VEXDREN-2710 file (C-alpha; in Angstrom, 1 decimal):
% VEXDREN-2710
k/r/px/py/pz
1/MET/-27.3/-9.7/36.7
2/GLU/-26.9/-12.3/34.1
3/PRO/-27.0/-11.2/30.2
4/GLN/-30.1/-12.4/28.5
5/ASP/-28.2/-14.9/26.6
6/ALA/-26.5/-16.4/29.4
7/HIS/-28.5/-19.6/29.0
8/LEU/-28.6/-20.1/25.5
9/PRO/-26.2/-22.8/23.8
10/GLN/-22.8/-21.9/22.6
11/ARG/-22.6/-21.7/19.1
12/MET/-20.7/-24.5/17.4
13/LYS/-18.1/-23.6/15.1
14/VAL/-16.1/-25.9/12.8
15/THR/-12.8/-25.0/11.0
16/SER/-11.3/-27.1/8.5
17/ALA/-7.5/-27.7/7.7
18/THR/-5.5/-30.6/5.8
19/SER/-2.6/-32.6/7.2
20/GLY/-1.2/-34.5/4.3
21/ASP/-4.0/-36.4/2.7
22/VAL/-6.1/-36.1/6.2
23/VAL/-8.9/-33.6/6.7
24/VAL/-8.9/-32.2/10.2
25/LEU/-12.0/-30.7/11.3
26/THR/-11.7/-28.6/14.6
27/VAL/-15.2/-28.3/16.3
28/SER/-15.8/-25.9/19.2
29/GLY/-18.9/-25.0/21.4
30/GLU/-22.2/-27.3/21.9
31/ILE/-23.2/-30.0/19.4
32/ASP/-26.9/-30.3/19.6
33/GLN/-29.9/-30.4/17.3
34/ALA/-29.9/-26.5/17.0
35/THR/-26.2/-26.3/16.2
36/VAL/-25.2/-29.6/14.5
37/HIS/-25.5/-28.2/10.8
38/PRO/-21.8/-27.2/10.4
39/LEU/-20.5/-30.5/11.4
40/VAL/-22.7/-32.1/9.1
41/GLU/-21.6/-30.0/6.2
42/GLY/-17.8/-30.5/7.4
43/LEU/-18.2/-34.3/7.2
44/ASP/-20.1/-34.1/3.8
45/PRO/-17.9/-36.4/1.5
46/GLY/-18.8/-34.0/-1.5
47/ARG/-17.2/-31.1/0.3
48/LEU/-14.1/-33.3/1.0
49/ALA/-12.8/-33.7/-2.2
50/GLY/-12.3/-37.2/-2.2
51/ARG/-10.4/-37.5/0.9
52/PRO/-12.3/-39.9/3.0
53/ARG/-9.8/-39.8/5.9
54/VAL/-10.8/-37.5/8.5
55/VAL/-9.9/-36.4/12.2
56/VAL/-12.2/-34.4/14.2
57/ASP/-10.9/-32.6/17.1
58/LEU/-13.4/-32.3/19.7
59/GLY/-11.1/-30.5/22.3
60/ARG/-13.3/-27.6/22.6
61/VAL/-16.5/-29.0/22.7
62/SER/-18.3/-28.5/25.8
63/PHE/-21.4/-30.7/25.1
64/MET/-22.8/-33.4/22.5
65/ASP/-26.1/-34.9/22.2
66/SER/-27.7/-37.6/20.0
67/SER/-27.5/-35.3/17.1
68/GLY/-23.6/-35.2/17.3
69/ILE/-23.3/-39.0/17.9
70/ASN/-25.7/-39.6/14.8
71/THR/-23.6/-37.5/12.8
72/LEU/-20.3/-39.0/13.6
73/LEU/-21.8/-42.6/13.1
74/THR/-23.2/-41.6/9.6
75/ALA/-19.8/-40.1/8.6
76/HIS/-18.0/-43.2/10.2
77/ARG/-20.0/-45.7/8.1
78/GLY/-19.6/-43.3/4.9
79/PHE/-15.8/-43.1/5.0
80/THR/-15.5/-46.6/5.8
81/ARG/-17.4/-47.6/2.8
82/ALA/-15.2/-45.3/0.8
83/GLN/-12.0/-47.2/2.1
84/GLY/-11.3/-44.2/4.5
85/TRP/-11.8/-43.7/8.3
86/LEU/-13.1/-41.1/11.1
87/ARG/-11.2/-40.6/14.2
88/LEU/-11.6/-38.5/17.2
89/ALA/-9.2/-36.5/18.8
90/GLY/-9.0/-34.6/22.2
91/VAL/-12.3/-35.6/23.4
92/PRO/-13.2/-34.1/26.7
93/ALA/-14.1/-36.3/29.5
94/SER/-17.5/-35.1/29.9
95/VAL/-18.4/-35.8/26.0
96/HIS/-16.2/-39.2/26.1
97/ARG/-18.7/-40.4/28.8
98/THR/-21.8/-39.6/26.6
99/LEU/-19.7/-41.4/23.6
100/ARG/-18.8/-44.2/25.7
101/ALA/-22.5/-44.6/27.4
102/VAL/-23.8/-45.4/24.0
103/GLY/-21.0/-47.4/22.5
104/VAL/-19.5/-45.0/19.9
105/ASP/-16.1/-45.4/21.4
106/GLU/-16.3/-49.2/20.3
107/VAL/-17.1/-48.1/16.7
108/ILE/-14.9/-44.7/16.1
109/PRO/-11.2/-44.7/17.3
110/SER/-10.4/-41.9/19.8
111/TYR/-7.3/-40.5/20.7
112/ALA/-6.1/-38.1/23.4
113/THR/-4.5/-35.6/20.9
114/LEU/-4.8/-34.4/17.3
115/HIS/-0.9/-35.3/16.9
116/GLU/-1.7/-39.1/18.1
117/ALA/-4.9/-39.4/15.8
118/LEU/-2.6/-38.2/12.7
119/ALA/0.3/-40.2/13.7
120/VAL/-1.6/-43.7/13.5
END
């Protein structure tokens, strides 16, 4: 018998760290309309203390819908206007297919690892 919550979305978690002057957000779980708020908050320029250079590590994300895509694109535009950037790291194949299908991979640079995203 499966637990009652076996089919509920995995709650998303966002942790923040810095590497030099770059903010690194590590995301885990599913990114959808019901869970996207922590990512929106994490990418809020007001919370980043003037650091418009951000890497989002998606290595532990199992699913992303249009809510996550729109959040990333909005953040990318904002950081670009502030002479900064947004990069993605460790994007799982299933999430990468979604990003590629809507053209996000042509707009936001993506790197295989966090180390590569920080080294550029």
